[in-house]
Legacy VTK file of the C-alpha trace (Angstrom):
# vtk DataFile Version 3.0
C-alpha trace
ASCII
DATASET POLYDATA
POINTS 103 float
-6.493 -6.142 -4.895
-4.004 -3.306 -5.043
-4.354 0.104 -3.404
-2.125 2.946 -4.643
-0.238 4.942 -1.995
0.373 8.682 -2.402
2.756 10.741 -0.258
2.023 14.396 0.493
3.521 17.121 2.688
0.846 19.787 3.211
-2.207 19.443 0.987
-3.991 16.095 0.783
-3.936 15.024 -2.889
-7.199 14.306 -4.649
-5.949 10.944 -5.888
-7.417 7.460 -5.472
-5.951 5.184 -2.822
-4.188 5.655 0.503
-2.648 9.032 1.336
0.336 9.355 3.686
1.496 12.667 5.171
5.316 12.877 5.267
7.974 15.517 5.859
9.562 15.158 2.401
8.204 13.702 -0.850
11.489 14.007 -2.752
13.253 11.169 -0.911
10.731 8.330 -0.975
12.935 5.830 0.866
12.883 8.088 3.948
9.107 7.589 4.063
9.095 3.792 4.130
8.977 3.610 7.934
5.751 5.686 7.969
4.102 3.070 5.808
4.243 0.288 8.379
1.778 2.134 10.636
-0.435 2.918 7.635
-0.481 -0.764 6.654
-1.311 -1.857 10.208
-4.221 0.622 10.426
-5.431 -0.317 6.944
-5.261 -3.997 7.887
-7.436 -3.348 10.950
-9.916 -1.477 8.728
-10.286 -4.181 6.062
-9.968 -7.197 8.373
-12.657 -6.860 11.032
-12.959 -9.623 13.616
-14.703 -12.814 12.448
-14.393 -12.058 8.735
-12.312 -13.375 5.853
-8.707 -12.294 6.397
-7.091 -10.406 3.523
-3.312 -10.736 3.292
-1.426 -7.510 2.653
1.780 -6.783 0.777
3.484 -3.402 0.968
5.404 -2.998 -2.310
8.196 -0.446 -1.917
10.245 -0.865 -5.105
10.082 -3.101 -8.194
12.163 -5.660 -6.237
11.293 -5.058 -2.571
8.139 -5.775 -0.625
6.960 -6.566 2.877
4.197 -9.108 3.350
1.993 -8.482 6.400
0.454 -11.566 8.003
-0.339 -12.428 11.614
0.590 -8.859 12.660
4.166 -9.354 11.366
6.081 -7.979 8.376
8.236 -10.323 6.275
10.745 -8.942 3.753
10.649 -10.296 0.191
12.471 -9.547 -3.058
9.560 -11.016 -5.039
6.605 -8.699 -5.481
3.122 -9.715 -6.602
1.819 -9.147 -10.119
-1.735 -9.063 -11.406
-4.989 -8.726 -9.598
-6.944 -5.509 -9.588
-5.785 -2.008 -8.678
-8.581 -0.278 -6.793
-8.971 2.930 -4.848
-10.249 3.379 -1.310
-13.809 3.589 -2.659
-13.265 0.169 -4.321
-13.392 1.583 -7.861
-11.274 -0.486 -10.277
-8.340 1.553 -11.648
-6.473 -1.214 -13.534
-6.582 -4.980 -14.053
-3.622 -7.385 -14.142
-1.048 -4.622 -13.775
2.312 -4.411 -12.059
2.200 -3.741 -8.317
4.788 -0.964 -8.459
4.095 2.048 -10.643
5.595 5.533 -10.755
4.226 8.709 -12.312
LINES 1 104
103 0 1 2 3 4 5 6 7 8 9 10 11 12 13 14 15 16 17 18 19 20 21 22 23 24 25 26 27 28 29 30 31 32 33 34 35 36 37 38 39 40 41 42 43 44 45 46 47 48 49 50 51 52 53 54 55 56 57 58 59 60 61 62 63 64 65 66 67 68 69 70 71 72 73 74 75 76 77 78 79 80 81 82 83 84 85 86 87 88 89 90 91 92 93 94 95 96 97 98 99 100 101 102
């Protein structure tokens, strides 16, 4: 499953997926560090104790991702492809799509 991530500065966008408040939306790379905390909190939300563990991958660019397993991030130049893109209400937004999309 894929969850889209949307950055915002003041007003929370009415868009599907995870929303991250940042100081500046014009320079996306400056916001990457904020995402690690978001991924850790999201992981705790979707992986309760004694349940099936979902592996997470934070895709930052078309050629850069961090896989999150065992409470650790591992850098990768290979990003996933396929699966389903869903929002935080688990509504399917796209099937078998790229894991990095821009507006």
